[in-house]
C-alpha positions as CSV (number, residue, x, y, z in Angstrom):
1,X,59.9,1.0,5.9
2,X,58.0,0.1,2.8
3,X,54.9,2.3,2.1
4,X,51.6,0.4,1.6
5,X,50.5,0.0,-2.0
6,X,47.4,1.9,-3.0
7,X,44.2,-0.1,-2.8
8,X,42.6,-1.6,-5.9
9,X,39.5,0.0,-7.3
10,X,37.7,-3.2,-6.4
11,X,38.6,-2.8,-2.8
12,X,37.5,0.8,-2.8
13,X,34.2,-0.2,-4.4
14,X,33.6,-2.9,-1.8
15,X,34.3,-0.4,1.0
16,X,31.8,2.0,-0.4
17,X,29.1,-0.6,0.2
18,X,29.1,0.6,3.7
19,X,28.1,4.1,2.7
20,X,24.3,4.3,2.9
21,X,22.2,7.0,1.3
22,X,20.2,8.3,4.4
23,X,17.1,9.1,2.3
24,X,16.9,5.9,0.2
25,X,18.1,3.5,2.9
26,X,20.5,1.5,0.7
27,X,24.2,1.7,0.0
28,X,25.4,3.9,-2.8
29,X,27.0,1.0,-4.8
30,X,23.8,-1.0,-4.8
31,X,21.9,2.1,-5.9
32,X,24.2,2.6,-8.8
33,X,25.4,6.0,-7.7
34,X,29.2,5.2,-8.0
35,X,31.0,5.7,-11.3
36,X,34.4,4.5,-12.4
37,X,36.9,4.8,-9.5
38,X,40.4,6.0,-10.2
39,X,43.3,5.1,-7.9
40,X,46.7,6.8,-8.6
41,X,50.1,5.4,-7.8
42,X,50.5,8.2,-5.3
43,X,47.4,7.0,-3.3
44,X,45.0,9.6,-4.7
45,X,41.5,8.1,-4.9
46,X,39.0,9.8,-7.1
47,X,35.3,8.7,-6.7
48,X,32.6,10.0,-9.0
49,X,29.1,10.0,-7.4
50,X,25.9,10.7,-9.2
51,X,23.2,12.2,-7.0
52,X,19.5,12.0,-7.8
53,X,19.4,15.8,-7.9
54,X,22.4,18.2,-8.1
55,X,21.3,20.1,-5.0
56,X,20.8,17.1,-2.8
57,X,20.9,18.4,0.8
58,X,22.6,15.2,1.9
59,X,25.6,15.5,-0.4
60,X,27.9,16.8,2.4
61,X,27.0,13.9,4.6
62,X,27.5,11.3,1.8
63,X,30.9,13.0,0.9
64,X,32.1,12.9,4.5
65,X,31.1,9.3,5.0
66,X,32.9,8.3,1.8
67,X,36.1,10.2,2.7
68,X,36.1,8.8,6.2
69,X,35.8,5.2,5.2
70,X,38.2,5.2,2.2
71,X,40.8,7.2,4.1
72,X,41.1,4.3,6.5
73,X,42.3,1.9,3.7
74,X,46.0,1.2,3.6
75,X,47.9,3.1,0.9
76,X,45.3,5.9,0.5
77,X,46.8,9.4,0.4
78,X,43.9,11.6,-0.6
79,X,40.3,11.1,-1.4
80,X,38.4,13.3,-3.9
81,X,34.7,13.0,-4.3
82,X,33.2,14.5,-7.4
83,X,29.4,14.9,-7.6
84,X,27.3,14.7,-10.7
85,X,23.5,14.4,-11.4
86,X,21.7,11.4,-12.7
87,X,19.8,11.3,-15.9
88,X,16.1,10.7,-15.7
89,X,16.6,7.1,-16.7
90,X,19.2,6.6,-14.1
91,X,17.0,8.3,-11.5
92,X,14.1,6.0,-12.3
93,X,16.3,3.0,-12.0
94,X,17.6,4.1,-8.6
95,X,14.1,4.7,-7.3
96,X,13.1,1.2,-8.5
97,X,16.0,-0.3,-6.6
98,X,15.1,1.6,-3.5
99,X,11.5,0.6,-3.6
100,X,12.4,-3.0,-4.1
101,X,14.7,-2.9,-1.1
102,X,12.0,-1.3,1.0
103,X,9.4,-3.9,0.0
104,X,11.8,-6.7,1.0
105,X,12.4,-5.2,4.5
106,X,8.8,-4.5,5.6
107,X,8.3,-4.1,9.4
108,X,6.2,-6.5,11.4
109,X,2.6,-5.3,11.8
110,X,-0.4,-6.4,13.8
111,X,-2.0,-7.8,10.7
112,X,-1.8,-11.6,10.8
113,X,0.2,-13.2,8.0
114,X,-2.9,-15.3,7.1
115,X,-5.0,-12.2,6.4
116,X,-5.7,-11.3,2.8
117,X,-5.0,-7.6,2.3
118,X,-6.9,-5.7,-0.4
119,X,-6.3,-2.0,-0.9
120,X,-9.2,-0.3,-2.7
121,X,-7.7,2.5,-4.7
122,X,-8.6,5.0,-7.3
123,X,-6.9,7.6,-9.4
124,X,-9.2,10.4,-8.4
125,X,-12.1,11.2,-6.0
126,X,-15.7,10.8,-6.8
127,X,-15.7,7.3,-8.3
128,X,-17.3,5.7,-5.2
129,X,-14.2,4.0,-3.8
130,X,-15.4,4.1,-0.2
131,X,-18.8,2.8,-1.2
132,X,-17.2,-0.1,-2.9
133,X,-15.0,-0.8,0.1
134,X,-17.8,-0.9,2.7
135,X,-20.1,-3.0,0.4
136,X,-17.4,-5.5,-0.3
137,X,-16.7,-5.7,3.5
138,X,-20.4,-6.3,4.1
139,X,-20.7,-8.9,1.4
140,X,-17.7,-10.7,2.8
141,X,-19.0,-10.6,6.3
142,X,-22.4,-11.8,5.2
143,X,-20.6,-15.0,4.0
144,X,-19.3,-15.5,7.5
145,X,-15.9,-13.9,7.2
146,X,-14.2,-11.7,9.7
147,X,-13.2,-8.5,7.9
148,X,-11.1,-5.6,8.9
149,X,-11.7,-2.2,7.3
150,X,-9.0,0.4,7.7
151,X,-10.0,3.9,6.6
152,X,-6.7,5.0,5.2
153,X,-8.2,8.2,3.7
154,X,-7.0,10.1,6.8
155,X,-8.3,13.5,5.5
156,X,-11.5,12.3,3.9
157,X,-12.7,9.6,6.3
158,X,-16.2,8.3,5.6
159,X,-16.1,4.6,6.5
160,X,-17.6,4.9,10.1
161,X,-20.7,6.7,8.9
162,X,-21.2,4.2,6.0
163,X,-20.9,1.3,8.3
164,X,-23.0,2.8,11.1
165,X,-20.1,2.8,13.6
166,X,-19.7,5.5,16.2
167,X,-17.9,6.1,19.4
168,X,-14.1,6.4,19.9
169,X,-11.3,3.9,19.6
170,X,-10.0,2.7,23.0
171,X,-6.8,1.1,24.1
172,X,-6.4,-2.2,25.9
173,X,-4.2,-2.9,29.0
174,X,-1.3,-3.7,26.7
175,X,-1.7,-0.2,25.0
176,X,-3.0,-1.7,21.8
177,X,-5.8,0.2,20.0
178,X,-9.0,-1.8,19.9
179,X,-11.0,-1.6,16.6
180,X,-14.7,-0.9,16.7
181,X,-16.6,-4.1,15.8
182,X,-20.0,-4.6,14.1
183,X,-21.8,-7.9,13.4
184,X,-23.0,-8.5,9.9
185,X,-24.9,-11.7,9.6
186,X,-22.6,-14.6,10.6
187,X,-19.5,-12.5,10.1
188,X,-17.9,-9.4,11.7
189,X,-16.4,-6.2,10.5
190,X,-13.7,-4.5,12.5
191,X,-13.3,-0.8,11.8
192,X,-10.4,1.6,12.4
193,X,-10.6,5.2,11.1
194,X,-9.4,8.7,12.0
195,X,-13.2,9.5,12.3
196,X,-13.2,7.3,15.4
197,X,-10.5,9.4,17.0
198,X,-11.9,13.0,16.6
199,X,-14.6,14.4,18.8
200,X,-16.6,15.8,15.8
201,X,-16.6,14.2,12.3
202,X,-16.8,17.7,10.9
203,X,-13.3,18.4,12.2
204,X,-10.8,19.0,9.4
205,X,-7.6,16.9,9.6
206,X,-4.9,19.4,8.6
207,X,-1.8,17.2,8.4
208,X,1.1,17.1,6.0
209,X,2.4,14.0,4.2
210,X,4.7,12.6,6.9
211,X,2.0,12.8,9.5
212,X,-0.4,11.0,7.2
213,X,2.0,8.2,6.6
214,X,2.7,8.0,10.3
215,X,-1.0,7.6,11.0
216,X,-1.2,4.7,8.7
217,X,1.8,3.1,10.4
218,X,0.1,3.5,13.8
219,X,-3.0,1.9,12.5
220,X,-1.0,-1.1,11.3
221,X,1.5,-1.5,14.1
222,X,-0.5,-0.6,17.2
223,X,-4.1,-1.8,16.5
224,X,-5.0,-5.2,17.9
225,X,-6.6,-6.5,14.7
226,X,-6.8,-10.1,15.8
227,X,-7.4,-13.0,13.4
228,X,-9.1,-11.8,10.2
229,X,-9.8,-13.4,6.9
230,X,-9.6,-10.1,5.0
231,X,-8.4,-6.6,5.6
232,X,-9.8,-3.9,3.2
233,X,-8.0,-0.5,3.1
234,X,-10.1,2.4,1.8
235,X,-7.2,4.4,0.2
236,X,-7.3,8.1,-0.5
237,X,-7.4,8.9,-4.2
238,X,-4.2,9.4,-6.1
239,X,-0.6,8.4,-5.7
240,X,0.7,10.2,-2.6
241,X,2.2,9.6,0.8
242,X,-0.3,7.1,2.0
243,X,0.1,4.9,-1.1
244,X,3.9,5.0,-0.7
245,X,3.6,4.2,3.0
246,X,1.4,1.2,2.1
247,X,4.1,-0.2,-0.2
248,X,6.6,0.1,2.6
249,X,4.4,-1.3,5.4
250,X,2.3,-3.9,3.7
251,X,4.1,-5.1,0.5
252,X,1.9,-8.2,0.4
253,X,-1.2,-6.0,-0.2
254,X,-3.0,-6.3,-3.5
255,X,-4.8,-3.5,-5.2
256,X,-8.4,-3.3,-6.4
257,X,-8.6,-0.3,-8.7
258,X,-12.0,1.4,-8.9
259,X,-13.0,3.5,-11.9
260,X,-16.1,4.7,-13.6
261,X,-17.1,3.9,-17.2
262,X,-15.8,7.2,-18.4
263,X,-12.5,6.9,-20.4
264,X,-11.2,10.0,-18.7
265,X,-11.5,8.3,-15.3
266,X,-9.8,5.3,-16.7
267,X,-6.8,7.4,-17.9
268,X,-6.4,8.7,-14.3
269,X,-6.9,5.3,-12.7
270,X,-4.0,3.8,-14.6
271,X,-1.6,6.0,-12.7
272,X,-2.5,4.2,-9.5
273,X,-1.7,0.9,-11.1
274,X,1.6,2.2,-12.4
275,X,2.5,3.5,-8.9
276,X,1.6,0.1,-7.4
277,X,3.7,-1.9,-9.8
278,X,6.7,0.4,-9.5
279,X,6.4,-0.1,-5.7
280,X,6.2,-3.9,-6.2
281,X,2.5,-4.1,-5.2
282,X,0.4,-6.4,-7.3
283,X,-2.9,-5.2,-9.0
284,X,-5.6,-7.9,-8.5
285,X,-8.3,-6.5,-10.7
286,X,-10.5,-3.6,-11.7
287,X,-14.0,-2.7,-10.5
288,X,-16.2,-0.5,-12.6
289,X,-18.6,1.6,-10.5
290,X,-21.6,3.6,-11.6
291,X,-21.8,1.5,-14.8
292,X,-25.4,2.3,-15.8
293,X,-28.7,3.5,-14.4
294,X,-31.8,1.4,-15.0
295,X,-35.1,3.2,-14.8
296,X,-38.4,1.7,-13.6
297,X,-39.2,0.6,-17.1
298,X,-36.1,-1.5,-17.4
299,X,-34.1,0.7,-19.7
300,X,-30.4,1.1,-18.9
301,X,-28.8,4.5,-19.4
302,X,-25.0,4.7,-19.4
303,X,-24.9,8.2,-17.8
304,X,-21.2,8.2,-17.3
305,X,-20.2,6.5,-20.5
306,X,-19.3,2.9,-21.1
307,X,-16.3,0.7,-21.5
308,X,-13.8,2.4,-19.3
309,X,-13.5,-0.5,-16.8
310,X,-12.8,-3.1,-19.5
311,X,-10.3,-0.8,-21.3
312,X,-8.4,-0.3,-18.0
313,X,-8.4,-4.0,-17.1
314,X,-7.2,-4.9,-20.6
315,X,-4.5,-2.3,-20.5
316,X,-3.3,-3.5,-17.1
317,X,-3.6,-7.2,-18.0
318,X,-5.9,-7.9,-15.0
319,X,-9.5,-9.1,-14.9
320,X,-12.5,-6.8,-14.8
321,X,-14.0,-8.1,-11.5
322,X,-17.4,-6.6,-11.9
323,X,-19.6,-3.7,-13.0
324,X,-21.6,-2.1,-10.2
325,X,-24.7,-0.2,-11.6
326,X,-25.6,3.3,-10.6
327,X,-28.4,2.7,-8.1
328,X,-29.7,5.5,-5.8
329,X,-30.4,3.0,-3.0
330,X,-26.6,2.4,-2.6
331,X,-26.0,6.0,-1.5
332,X,-29.1,6.0,0.7
333,X,-28.0,2.8,2.4
334,X,-24.5,4.2,2.9
335,X,-25.9,7.3,4.5
336,X,-28.0,5.2,6.8
337,X,-24.9,3.1,7.9
338,X,-26.4,-0.1,6.5
339,X,-24.6,-1.1,3.2
340,X,-26.9,-2.4,0.5
341,X,-24.8,-5.5,0.0
342,X,-26.2,-6.8,3.3
343,X,-29.5,-5.0,3.8
344,X,-30.9,-5.5,0.2
345,X,-29.0,-8.6,-1.2
346,X,-31.5,-8.8,-4.1
347,X,-30.8,-5.3,-5.5
348,X,-28.8,-5.0,-8.7
349,X,-25.8,-3.4,-7.0
350,X,-25.8,-5.9,-4.2
351,X,-25.8,-8.7,-6.7
352,X,-22.9,-7.1,-8.5
353,X,-20.9,-6.8,-5.2
354,X,-21.8,-10.5,-4.4
355,X,-20.4,-11.5,-7.8
356,X,-17.2,-9.7,-7.1
357,X,-16.8,-11.3,-3.7
358,X,-17.6,-14.7,-5.1
359,X,-14.7,-14.3,-7.6
360,X,-12.4,-13.0,-4.9
361,X,-13.1,-15.7,-2.3
362,X,-13.2,-18.7,-4.7
363,X,-10.7,-17.8,-7.4
364,X,-8.4,-14.9,-6.8
365,X,-7.8,-14.6,-3.0
366,X,-9.6,-17.4,-1.1
367,X,-9.3,-17.4,2.7
368,X,-6.1,-19.0,3.8
369,X,-6.8,-22.3,5.6
370,X,-3.8,-22.9,7.9
371,X,-5.3,-26.0,9.6
372,X,-3.0,-28.3,7.7
373,X,0.2,-26.3,7.7
374,X,3.3,-27.7,9.4
375,X,3.5,-24.9,12.0
376,X,0.0,-25.6,13.2
377,X,0.5,-29.3,13.2
378,X,3.7,-29.0,15.3
379,X,2.0,-26.6,17.7
380,X,-1.0,-29.0,18.1
381,X,1.4,-32.0,18.7
382,X,3.3,-30.0,21.4
383,X,0.1,-29.0,23.1
384,X,-1.1,-32.7,23.1
385,X,2.2,-33.8,24.7
386,X,1.9,-31.1,27.4
387,X,4.8,-29.6,29.4
């Protein structure tokens, strides 16, 4: 009986494509973890594998999976797996591949494909990101749009109070969560927030990262959002678990980066844009908040500096969508649950928000009109023909 010849390195490599890194969700070949394979004439197969970190807790599982699959190949006598650690450059490349793969395999959510998704983000707290979110929503609704607002700042929820929404979220007969809804002129705003799930808004949400990401997932997969023109996400500051979950769940989302005129704030905000692009999310533009304070005599004072928004926009290669002045009435209106963009449209800040919305709706992300698409035409024809 003639013994089987050892497999070729190419066959071993092809077989290793069935070995998936449990944490990154992709095969170890595609991730670039496999080095030069050696196959001896005696059937010894030596496979070098570079791990993201030397002490990876999954190394035993990866090793056993490799051995089990390669040992099944004809002509294999022994399988040796040697582990090494990636360089920083290799690690960055692997994470980029993993993020890209995740973005291409996003789960189905309850957010309609025709909805424009805008994530309002910032590098740090205190720049007025939530205020920008609710005023943009109010300005969009005042134009007749249906707007969803998802308060993705699970720990620091503030959207319900700013929009004057109270009560608790309820479930429908099909176990879908129903958003709270408020009319704003000819449009409507649908709101979902952790603040609408707790009995007392003073209750602290003491959750770790995975639970925060799971909450965002529940809000996207189990909320009956219905047809919407826009969905605004009020993101928590920084580049943590919620931001990474957004890239996985809604890779078609686009970021609006909020900063103040201070150069220090701009330097922090750029990290959010870097995170977005490394996660294959596009950055739509920059909004500079608290740009200047104008006194009753008409003199403008740049209390928080000047130029940070334009510097950030230029560095990112995206437009500066608008500069919202520092106006005490904005905070007062938010506290009263009646955003200034709707209640005082002639104010400086409201005019600035209206200008941003004008640019968004007419130039950058106009509402998607599906009336003429082929799917709608086919559905209409079938309905006309009847059963």
